[in-house]
Every structure is written in structure tokens, then in C-alpha cells.
C-alpha positions as CSV (number, residue, x, y, z in Angstrom):
1,M,51.5,-82.9,37.4
2,K,50.6,-80.4,40.1
3,Q,54.2,-78.5,39.1
4,R,52.2,-77.7,35.6
5,I,49.1,-76.9,36.8
6,L,50.8,-74.5,39.5
7,F,53.0,-73.0,36.2
8,S,49.8,-72.5,34.5
9,I,48.0,-70.5,36.7
10,L,51.5,-68.5,37.6
11,L,51.2,-68.0,34.0
12,L,47.5,-66.7,33.9
13,W,48.4,-64.7,36.4
14,T,50.8,-63.0,35.1
15,V,49.2,-62.6,31.7
16,G,46.2,-60.9,33.4
17,M,48.4,-58.7,35.5
18,S,50.4,-57.5,32.6
19,A,47.2,-56.5,30.8
20,L,46.9,-53.9,34.3
21,T,50.7,-53.0,34.9
22,G,52.6,-53.7,31.7
23,E,50.9,-51.1,29.5
24,R,48.1,-48.3,30.8
25,P,44.9,-50.0,30.4
26,N,41.8,-48.6,27.8
27,V,38.6,-47.6,29.2
28,V,35.2,-47.9,28.2
29,F,33.0,-46.2,30.1
30,I,29.4,-46.8,29.6
31,V,26.0,-44.7,31.6
32,C,22.6,-45.3,30.9
33,D,20.1,-42.9,31.6
34,D,17.3,-43.8,34.7
35,L,18.7,-47.4,35.2
36,N,17.4,-49.1,38.1
37,D,18.1,-52.4,39.5
38,Y,15.8,-54.2,36.8
39,V,19.3,-55.6,35.7
40,T,20.0,-59.7,35.4
41,G,21.7,-60.6,39.0
42,F,20.6,-57.5,40.8
43,E,16.9,-59.1,41.7
44,G,15.2,-56.2,40.7
45,H,12.5,-57.5,38.2
46,P,12.7,-61.3,37.9
47,Q,11.6,-60.9,34.2
48,S,13.7,-58.3,33.2
49,M,16.2,-59.7,30.0
50,T,19.5,-58.5,30.1
51,P,21.7,-61.3,28.9
52,N,24.7,-58.5,28.1
53,M,24.7,-57.0,31.7
54,A,25.0,-60.5,33.0
55,K,27.7,-62.1,30.3
56,L,29.8,-58.5,31.3
57,A,29.3,-59.0,35.0
58,A,30.6,-62.7,34.5
59,T,33.8,-61.7,34.0
60,G,34.1,-58.8,36.3
61,V,32.5,-57.5,39.4
62,A,29.0,-56.6,40.4
63,F,28.8,-54.3,42.9
64,K,24.9,-54.9,44.8
65,R,24.7,-52.2,46.7
66,A,25.6,-48.8,44.6
67,Y,23.8,-45.9,45.1
68,S,23.5,-42.4,43.6
69,N,24.5,-39.9,45.5
70,N,22.1,-37.1,43.8
71,P,19.5,-39.7,42.1
72,V,18.5,-36.9,39.2
73,C,20.2,-36.2,36.1
74,A,22.4,-33.2,36.2
75,P,23.7,-32.8,39.3
76,S,24.4,-36.6,39.7
77,R,26.9,-36.7,36.6
78,S,28.6,-33.5,37.7
79,S,29.3,-35.4,40.6
80,F,30.5,-38.8,39.7
81,L,32.6,-37.2,36.4
82,T,34.6,-34.4,38.5
83,G,34.3,-37.3,41.5
84,I,33.2,-34.5,43.7
85,Y,29.9,-34.4,46.1
86,A,27.2,-32.2,44.7
87,H,27.2,-30.6,48.3
88,T,31.4,-30.1,48.3
89,S,31.0,-28.1,45.0
90,G,27.3,-26.3,45.7
91,N,26.5,-27.7,42.2
92,L,22.9,-28.2,42.3
93,F,20.0,-29.4,40.5
94,W,20.3,-27.9,37.0
95,G,23.0,-26.1,37.6
96,K,25.4,-26.1,34.8
97,W,28.8,-27.6,36.3
98,F,31.5,-25.8,34.1
99,E,29.7,-22.4,35.7
100,N,30.2,-23.5,38.8
101,P,33.5,-22.3,40.3
102,V,34.8,-25.0,42.5
103,L,34.1,-28.0,39.1
104,N,35.2,-25.0,37.2
105,N,38.5,-25.6,38.7
106,S,39.1,-28.8,39.1
107,K,39.6,-31.5,36.2
108,T,36.9,-34.1,34.7
109,I,37.3,-37.1,34.6
110,M,38.0,-36.9,30.7
111,E,40.6,-33.8,31.2
112,H,42.1,-36.1,33.9
113,F,42.5,-38.7,31.6
114,R,43.6,-36.7,28.5
115,D,46.3,-35.1,31.0
116,N,47.8,-37.8,31.2
117,G,48.2,-39.4,27.4
118,Y,44.7,-41.0,26.6
119,H,43.0,-40.5,23.3
120,V,39.3,-39.2,25.3
121,A,36.5,-39.6,23.1
122,G,32.3,-39.4,23.8
123,S,29.7,-39.7,22.1
124,G,25.8,-39.8,23.3
125,K,24.5,-38.3,27.2
126,L,27.4,-38.2,29.8
127,M,27.5,-34.9,31.3
128,H,23.9,-33.6,31.3
129,H,25.8,-30.0,30.2
130,L,27.8,-30.9,27.5
131,K,30.8,-29.1,27.6
132,K,32.7,-30.9,24.4
133,D,36.5,-28.8,24.8
134,V,36.9,-31.9,27.6
135,W,37.2,-34.6,25.0
136,S,39.5,-35.2,22.4
137,E,37.0,-35.8,19.9
138,F,33.1,-36.4,21.0
139,K,30.8,-37.2,18.2
140,H,26.9,-37.4,18.9
141,E,25.5,-34.8,21.4
142,A,22.2,-36.4,23.6
143,D,19.0,-36.9,21.9
144,Y,15.8,-38.3,23.5
145,G,14.4,-39.7,21.2
146,P,12.6,-40.5,18.8
147,V,9.6,-38.4,19.9
148,V,6.3,-37.9,18.1
149,Y,6.0,-34.2,16.2
150,N,2.4,-33.7,14.9
151,G,3.2,-31.0,12.6
152,E,3.5,-28.2,15.2
153,K,5.3,-29.3,18.5
154,R,6.6,-32.3,20.5
155,V,4.2,-34.2,22.1
156,A,3.2,-37.7,23.7
157,H,2.4,-40.3,21.5
158,P,-1.1,-40.4,20.6
159,S,-1.7,-44.1,21.6
160,V,-1.0,-43.3,25.3
161,P,-4.5,-42.0,27.3
162,V,-5.3,-39.0,28.9
163,P,-4.5,-37.6,31.3
164,F,-0.9,-39.3,31.6
165,Q,-0.6,-38.5,28.0
166,D,-1.0,-34.4,28.8
167,I,2.3,-34.6,30.8
168,G,4.1,-34.3,27.8
169,A,6.6,-35.5,24.8
170,I,9.2,-36.8,26.7
171,D,7.8,-38.2,30.7
172,G,4.4,-38.6,29.2
173,S,4.9,-41.0,26.4
174,Y,5.5,-44.7,25.2
175,A,5.0,-46.7,22.5
176,V,6.5,-49.4,20.0
177,L,8.1,-47.5,17.3
178,E,6.5,-49.6,14.5
179,D,3.1,-47.7,15.6
180,L,3.5,-44.7,13.4
181,P,1.9,-41.7,14.9
182,Y,0.1,-39.5,12.6
183,A,0.4,-41.9,9.8
184,D,-3.0,-40.3,7.9
185,D,-2.8,-37.1,8.7
186,D,-1.6,-36.2,5.1
187,N,1.4,-33.7,6.8
188,P,4.6,-35.1,5.6
189,E,6.3,-33.3,8.8
190,S,4.5,-34.9,11.6
191,G,5.4,-38.4,12.9
192,W,8.6,-40.0,14.3
193,I,11.7,-36.9,14.7
194,Y,14.4,-37.1,16.3
195,G,14.7,-36.0,20.2
196,K,17.1,-32.9,19.8
197,W,14.9,-29.6,20.6
198,G,14.6,-26.7,18.6
199,K,12.8,-25.4,15.5
200,V,14.3,-27.5,13.0
201,V,13.1,-31.4,13.1
202,K,14.9,-34.1,12.0
203,P,12.7,-37.1,10.6
204,F,12.9,-40.6,12.1
205,D,12.1,-43.8,10.2
206,P,12.3,-46.6,12.5
207,A,12.3,-48.8,9.2
208,K,15.9,-47.3,8.1
209,D,17.0,-45.1,11.1
210,L,19.3,-46.1,13.8
211,T,17.8,-44.5,17.5
212,P,20.2,-42.3,19.0
213,D,21.1,-45.5,21.2
214,E,21.8,-47.6,18.5
215,R,23.9,-44.7,16.6
216,N,25.8,-44.3,19.8
217,A,26.7,-47.7,19.8
218,A,27.5,-48.1,16.4
219,W,29.7,-45.2,16.5
220,A,31.5,-47.0,19.6
221,V,32.2,-50.1,17.4
222,K,33.6,-48.1,14.6
223,K,36.3,-46.2,17.4
224,V,36.8,-49.8,18.8
225,E,37.8,-50.9,15.3
226,Q,39.9,-47.5,14.1
227,F,41.8,-47.6,17.4
228,E,43.0,-51.2,16.5
229,Q,43.7,-50.4,13.2
230,E,45.8,-47.1,13.6
231,G,47.8,-49.5,15.6
232,S,48.4,-46.9,18.1
233,D,50.2,-46.6,21.6
234,Q,48.3,-44.4,23.1
235,P,45.4,-45.4,25.3
236,F,42.0,-44.0,25.0
237,F,39.2,-43.6,27.4
238,L,36.1,-44.2,25.8
239,G,32.8,-42.7,27.0
240,I,29.4,-43.9,25.7
241,G,26.4,-42.6,27.8
242,F,22.9,-44.4,26.5
243,I,19.5,-42.4,27.2
244,R,17.1,-45.2,27.6
245,P,15.8,-46.3,30.0
246,H,14.9,-42.7,30.4
247,T,11.6,-41.6,29.1
248,P,10.1,-41.1,26.6
249,L,10.0,-45.4,26.1
250,H,9.7,-45.6,22.5
251,V,11.6,-48.6,21.5
252,S,11.2,-51.2,19.0
253,K,8.2,-53.8,18.8
254,K,10.5,-56.7,19.4
255,Y,11.4,-55.5,22.9
256,Y,7.6,-55.0,24.2
257,D,7.1,-58.5,22.5
258,M,9.3,-59.9,25.1
259,Y,7.0,-58.7,27.3
260,P,3.8,-60.0,26.6
261,L,1.3,-58.0,29.0
262,D,-0.5,-60.4,30.2
263,E,2.6,-62.3,31.8
264,V,4.1,-59.1,33.2
265,Q,4.4,-59.2,36.4
266,L,3.8,-55.8,38.6
267,P,7.0,-54.5,40.8
268,V,6.1,-56.0,44.8
269,I,3.9,-53.1,46.1
270,K,2.7,-52.8,49.3
271,E,-0.9,-51.2,49.6
272,N,-0.7,-48.0,50.8
273,D,2.9,-48.2,51.6
274,A,3.2,-44.6,51.7
275,E,1.2,-44.0,54.4
276,D,4.0,-43.6,57.0
277,T,6.4,-41.9,54.6
278,H,7.1,-38.4,54.8
279,Y,7.7,-37.2,50.9
280,R,3.9,-36.7,50.5
281,D,3.9,-34.1,53.6
282,I,7.0,-32.3,52.6
283,F,6.5,-31.6,49.0
284,D,3.7,-30.6,47.0
285,P,1.5,-32.8,45.3
286,S,1.9,-31.4,41.9
287,M,5.8,-32.9,42.1
288,K,6.6,-35.1,39.3
289,G,6.9,-38.6,40.8
290,L,3.3,-37.7,42.9
291,R,1.7,-36.6,40.0
292,Y,3.2,-39.2,37.7
293,Y,2.1,-41.8,39.5
294,R,-1.5,-39.9,40.3
295,E,-2.3,-39.7,36.3
296,L,-1.0,-43.1,35.3
297,L,-3.4,-44.9,37.5
298,K,-6.3,-42.3,36.3
299,S,-6.0,-43.3,32.8
300,Y,-6.5,-47.0,33.2
301,P,-9.7,-49.2,34.9
302,S,-7.3,-50.4,37.8
303,K,-4.0,-49.4,39.2
304,E,-3.1,-53.1,38.0
305,A,-3.6,-52.3,34.4
306,A,-1.9,-49.4,34.9
307,L,1.0,-50.2,36.4
308,K,1.6,-53.2,33.9
309,V,1.5,-51.2,30.7
310,Y,4.2,-49.0,32.5
311,T,6.3,-51.7,33.7
312,Q,6.4,-53.3,30.3
313,A,7.0,-50.2,28.5
314,Y,10.0,-49.8,31.3
315,L,11.4,-53.8,30.6
316,A,11.2,-53.2,27.0
317,C,13.7,-50.1,27.0
318,V,16.1,-52.0,29.8
319,T,16.3,-54.5,27.2
320,A,16.8,-52.2,24.4
321,V,20.0,-50.7,26.0
322,D,21.1,-53.8,27.2
323,E,21.5,-54.7,23.5
324,C,23.5,-51.7,23.2
325,I,25.6,-52.2,25.6
326,G,26.4,-56.1,23.9
327,Q,27.2,-54.2,20.9
328,V,29.8,-52.3,22.8
329,V,31.4,-54.5,25.1
330,D,31.8,-57.2,22.1
331,A,33.8,-54.9,19.6
332,V,36.4,-54.9,22.7
333,N,36.0,-58.9,23.0
334,N,36.4,-59.4,19.6
335,S,39.5,-56.8,19.5
336,S,42.9,-57.3,20.2
337,F,42.4,-54.6,23.3
338,K,39.9,-57.2,25.2
339,D,42.8,-58.4,28.4
340,N,43.5,-54.9,28.7
341,T,40.8,-52.4,28.4
342,I,38.4,-52.1,31.6
343,I,35.0,-51.9,30.9
344,V,32.6,-49.8,33.3
345,V,28.7,-50.4,32.9
346,T,26.2,-48.1,35.3
347,S,23.7,-45.7,35.9
348,D,23.2,-42.0,36.9
349,H,20.3,-42.9,39.5
350,G,17.2,-45.1,39.8
351,W,13.8,-45.3,38.8
352,N,10.5,-45.9,41.3
353,M,8.1,-47.5,39.7
354,G,4.8,-47.3,41.8
355,E,6.4,-47.8,45.1
356,K,5.2,-45.7,47.9
357,D,2.8,-44.2,44.9
358,Y,6.1,-42.6,43.1
359,I,6.9,-43.0,39.6
360,F,10.4,-40.7,38.9
361,K,13.5,-40.5,40.2
362,N,14.5,-38.2,42.8
363,S,13.4,-39.9,45.7
364,P,15.1,-40.8,49.1
365,W,14.1,-44.5,48.9
366,E,16.3,-47.6,47.3
367,E,14.1,-47.7,43.8
368,S,15.4,-44.0,43.1
369,C,19.3,-44.3,44.8
370,R,20.4,-47.8,44.2
371,V,22.3,-48.5,40.7
372,P,23.8,-51.0,38.4
373,M,27.5,-51.0,38.5
374,I,29.6,-53.6,36.7
375,I,33.5,-53.4,36.6
376,R,35.4,-55.7,34.5
377,A,39.3,-54.8,35.3
378,P,41.3,-57.9,33.4
379,G,43.6,-59.4,36.0
380,V,42.2,-57.4,38.9
381,A,38.7,-58.2,39.1
382,V,37.2,-61.4,40.2
383,P,35.2,-62.9,37.1
384,G,31.5,-63.6,38.1
385,G,32.7,-61.4,41.9
386,V,29.6,-59.9,43.5
387,A,30.3,-56.8,46.0
388,G,27.7,-56.5,49.0
389,R,29.4,-53.8,50.5
390,P,27.5,-50.7,50.3
391,V,29.1,-47.8,47.4
392,S,28.6,-45.1,45.3
393,L,29.1,-43.3,41.8
394,I,31.3,-41.0,43.7
395,D,33.9,-43.8,43.8
396,L,34.3,-44.4,40.0
397,Y,36.4,-41.5,39.4
398,P,39.1,-42.6,42.1
399,T,38.8,-46.3,41.3
400,L,39.7,-45.6,37.6
401,V,42.9,-43.4,39.0
402,D,43.9,-46.1,41.0
403,L,43.5,-48.8,38.0
404,C,45.0,-46.9,35.7
405,G,47.4,-45.1,37.3
406,L,47.1,-41.7,37.0
407,E,49.3,-39.1,38.4
408,G,48.7,-35.4,39.2
409,D,46.5,-33.5,40.7
410,T,43.0,-33.2,39.9
411,R,42.4,-30.4,40.9
412,K,43.5,-27.6,38.0
413,N,43.9,-25.0,40.8
414,D,43.6,-24.4,44.5
415,K,40.0,-23.4,43.8
416,G,39.3,-26.7,42.9
417,A,38.7,-29.5,45.2
418,A,40.1,-32.6,45.8
419,L,38.1,-36.3,44.9
420,S,35.4,-37.1,47.6
421,G,35.3,-40.8,47.3
422,H,37.6,-43.7,47.1
423,S,39.3,-46.2,45.2
424,M,37.0,-49.9,44.7
425,K,40.2,-51.7,43.6
426,P,40.0,-53.7,46.9
427,F,36.6,-54.7,46.5
428,L,37.7,-56.0,42.6
429,E,40.3,-58.1,44.0
430,N,37.9,-59.3,46.9
431,P,34.5,-58.9,46.4
432,E,33.4,-60.1,49.4
433,A,36.1,-59.0,52.1
434,G,38.1,-56.1,50.9
435,E,39.7,-53.4,52.9
436,W,39.5,-50.1,51.5
437,G,39.5,-46.6,53.0
438,G,35.9,-45.8,52.1
439,P,33.3,-45.4,54.4
440,D,30.8,-48.3,55.4
441,A,27.8,-46.2,53.9
442,A,26.4,-44.6,50.7
443,L,25.2,-40.8,51.2
444,S,22.2,-39.8,48.5
445,M,20.8,-35.7,49.1
446,I,17.5,-34.9,47.5
447,W,17.6,-31.4,46.0
448,A,15.5,-29.1,48.1
449,G,15.8,-25.4,47.3
450,L,18.1,-22.5,48.0
451,K,17.0,-21.2,51.6
452,G,17.1,-17.5,52.7
453,K,18.9,-15.2,50.2
454,D,19.7,-17.9,48.1
455,Q,22.3,-19.4,50.0
456,W,23.0,-22.9,49.8
457,N,22.2,-24.6,53.2
458,P,23.1,-28.1,53.6
459,D,20.5,-28.3,56.6
460,M,17.5,-27.7,53.9
461,Q,18.4,-30.0,51.8
462,H,16.7,-33.7,52.1
463,W,19.2,-36.8,53.1
464,S,19.5,-40.5,52.6
465,L,22.2,-42.7,54.3
466,R,22.6,-46.9,53.2
467,T,24.8,-49.1,55.6
468,E,24.6,-52.8,54.2
469,R,21.7,-53.3,57.1
470,W,19.8,-49.9,57.1
471,R,18.4,-47.1,55.2
472,Y,18.0,-44.1,57.1
473,I,16.2,-40.8,55.5
474,R,16.0,-37.0,57.5
475,Y,14.4,-34.7,55.8
476,N,14.9,-30.6,56.4
477,T,11.9,-30.9,58.5
478,G,13.8,-33.3,61.3
479,D,11.1,-36.2,60.2
480,E,12.8,-39.3,59.8
481,E,12.8,-42.6,58.2
482,L,14.5,-46.1,59.1
483,Y,14.4,-49.3,57.5
484,D,15.9,-52.5,58.0
485,H,16.8,-54.0,54.9
486,D,17.4,-57.4,56.8
487,A,13.9,-57.6,57.9
488,D,12.7,-55.2,55.1
489,P,14.2,-55.5,51.7
490,Y,11.2,-53.7,50.3
491,E,11.5,-50.7,52.3
492,W,7.8,-50.8,53.9
493,E,8.2,-50.4,57.7
494,N,9.4,-47.3,58.6
495,L,10.9,-47.6,62.4
496,A,11.9,-44.0,62.9
497,S,8.8,-43.3,65.5
498,N,9.8,-46.6,67.2
499,P,11.6,-46.2,70.5
500,E,13.7,-49.4,70.1
501,F,15.4,-47.9,67.1
502,N,16.6,-44.9,68.9
503,A,20.3,-45.2,69.4
504,I,20.5,-47.2,65.7
505,K,19.0,-43.6,64.4
506,Q,21.5,-41.6,66.3
507,S,24.1,-43.5,64.9
508,L,23.2,-43.2,61.3
509,H,22.4,-39.5,61.5
510,R,25.9,-39.3,63.4
511,K,27.1,-41.2,60.2
512,M,25.6,-38.8,58.1
513,L,26.7,-35.5,59.3
514,E,30.3,-37.2,59.3
515,L,29.6,-37.9,55.4
516,R,28.4,-34.6,54.9
517,S,31.5,-32.5,56.4
518,N,34.2,-35.5,55.5
519,N,34.9,-35.0,51.9
């Protein structure tokens, strides 16, 4: 009996290992936009419904301390898709990555997979600035729609109260798609449209048209089916970039109805929590995160009412994108590729939901910096594993290189840069105690602009460092914040001014400087 059990275990292990060693594995790489930790199993919001991501996590490893290195769209994506820290390349904020001399001479993850014989197909928002020739094929460009068109310009949905509505068509809008805007104005061009910019508008009919995310999911499903029908031995790298829950928070009523407004639980927020922080002291009050919070509260009779409406809209969008993710994962699971396909699901950064009087990304705190990360690697990743060591998006590229056995330099020439991160494979194999070559902290940078004669100066930026226990923030003014996550998981008490913690601050600052310089 024992011999039969041992043989069965050995057979299962052999089959699993052959999936990632006998053949080159396929990769399905899914990136959401602005998705914080409101994902089942990540303890971000108790009501969040993401059954598809939960099901995926049960077959792979969930990284509960994964962080964005630049918690805003463009630099985050250009960093982890090239595997190079933004502060190493100097590709900062909204700079186009393919115009950066370091990144232009380094291979994107797509190019490196293609050079290793993979068919590299993509659709949706992956790089913030699209360059199609790094892909074997690319389908749909990023589309933030559906958005509202009043017949002359793109605007926020008219159901959104002012002054929040005045923020505009993207960040100032939330609504159910069944609420047809300008339905009775006799203008055939007004109403819902797709979200591509430009003078040409493409109408969107929620009764029959797919949203951009649904369209990308459908495309990915068909690509998996096509790859299977073709029966090619060539492995594939399939990249899908979903927009939601990026604003505008427009999804079908069925998702809103899953979160009845009177039952929505508010984010856990401490009154006057921003008082011992420095963000408001350093940034102009017109900065988006600070302004959006103020404008939202002005638009409703109470803070509770304002945050409930906004939280409902965000949760609805999270569940909507989870359904799209489920369609793609199901397509893989129902194909012959199931046991030989790595699946990655993550986000470019998080999103503050009112904590510290802030609604937006690009903050140095946990809510903006933390991202969900799930990796399924058949035969390698422990099903249902949870990794607690700090990692960051910069580690994704070297992890996939390791898992797929890619060969060759990721630099095109000596003007490029080597990968900044480290393979997370040890945490896939042993989530609780994996030994890896990476640091014991994750580094994030908040852009503060160029100083002097347009010279890049890392000392003039704001930095955030996250270890298992601590978050240490250092602003370009020298002001500091320190949070003990063992005792204070919501980062409510800034310990930086307490002399008891001077030695810890100094140690974390040294670690921060080391990570900034050792790339």
C-alpha cells in the first residue's frame, strides 16, 4: 500500500515537473490597472468578490507582500516590463520608455521571449506607451471606456454630483452602464462611447457591445483556442492588459448590485490620520489625490455617504475585471495547455480609497504601493501557497526567465542595463521559507520632478521602503514616516519622531540607500 502511494506521488511529481522542464512552458501574463488589495485572500476589503482570482490562487502562490516600485502607471509598467528600476534607467513619470537611452537598448520581456522562440501576442494596456513592434502580434490598444460623450466632448457621467463631476471624464466619473447618459437630448452622437482619444468617437451600446476589458478577454480566449487548433510546437507568451478598476468606474449594473449601497462597508480609516504625515506639507493641495478626496466629500452630505458611493463603484469594477480574468484562466484550464502554462496576475500599483485624506495612486503608503500578485507555475508553485516575504514587480521578469529557461543577455548592447530584480522561484517552491538572492525589502519611488538644470537627482525624489515589519518613508525634504506593521497594519501611527526608533530608522535608511544604488 505504501509503495503504491509513494509511486503515485512520484508519478504526479514527475508529470508536474515535466510540464516545466520537458517542454518550454507557455506564459499568460495578466496586468490590471489600479487594482489594490481588494482581492479575495489579500485582506483588503471584507466584501470584495473575486472568485476567479481566488480560484487561481488555490492552484498557485499568492504573494501577500508584493509592491509596485513606482505607484503610478507609466513608470511602473516600463520598469517591470523591462526589468529595470526607473531610478536606474531614468525613465520617470510619463516619459516614453522607448525614447529612454537605457531602456531602448535593453530588451522588454516581450522581446526576450520572442528572441527565445516564443510567439508573443498581446492586447490591451500593458506598456503605458505602446510600441507594437516588440510583439509578434498586438490586437487592441488601451481603451479606458466606456466613457460619456455629451455631443461635443468627453465628460463625467451627469449622475455624478459636482464638484466631483468637474474633475472630468476619467477620474471624475462612476456609473452603471445601463444608465444611458443624455438619452433624451435628440443628439445621436451623445451617450456612451468607447474610450480612445481623438476627434473620432465610436458609440458604445451596453446592450450589445463588449466593454474594452470584455473584448480583450474574448480575444485572449480565442487566441488560446487558436494556438491549440494550430497544434504548433512553438510556445506562446500571451499578455493581456485589463483597464478596470482604473477610472472611470463604469461597469454593468449587475456588478454594482452585488454591493448594495446601504450594505457597503467603508474602508478602515482613522479620523485625522493624515495629521502626523508629511505628504500634505510637501505637495501642493491641488495634487490629484488630495484634491480628489476633498472634491468627493464636498459632493455628498457626509463623508460616510461619499466614501460608500465611491467604494461601491470601485468594488463593482474589481468584480467585473475578475470575471474577465476568469474567462482567460478557464480557457487555459479547458485546453491542452493547462499543465504547461504559467499564469501571472498582478497590477501596476494600488489605490488609496480615502486613507490619509487621499483618493488616488502615487502615494508612499501601503494602499498605493501594495499590489496583488498570483503566480501559477505547474510542477513548481505550491498550490494554495502564500508567500509573506516582501517582493516587488521588478522581480517578475527574472522569475519568468528562470521558470522558462530563457537564454541570452537581456541587454541589446552595453548601453542597456541588466535586470534589477531577482527570481521568485524559491518562494513558488517554498512559499514560507524560500531562500532567494533578493533583498528583504521592497523599494518604491514617488516622482517629485526634475531639479536644477533638468538633472535627474534621486535625492530629490520621495522613497518608501517596505520590509516584513516596517514601512519607512523618506521625503526629499528629509522628513520621515515610520510604521510598525506588526502593531499597526493600517499605518495609523507615525513613529518617526519617537527617539526609541532612531536606530531602526537609520538601519532602514541605509537599506534604502543600498537598494537605490545596488541594481
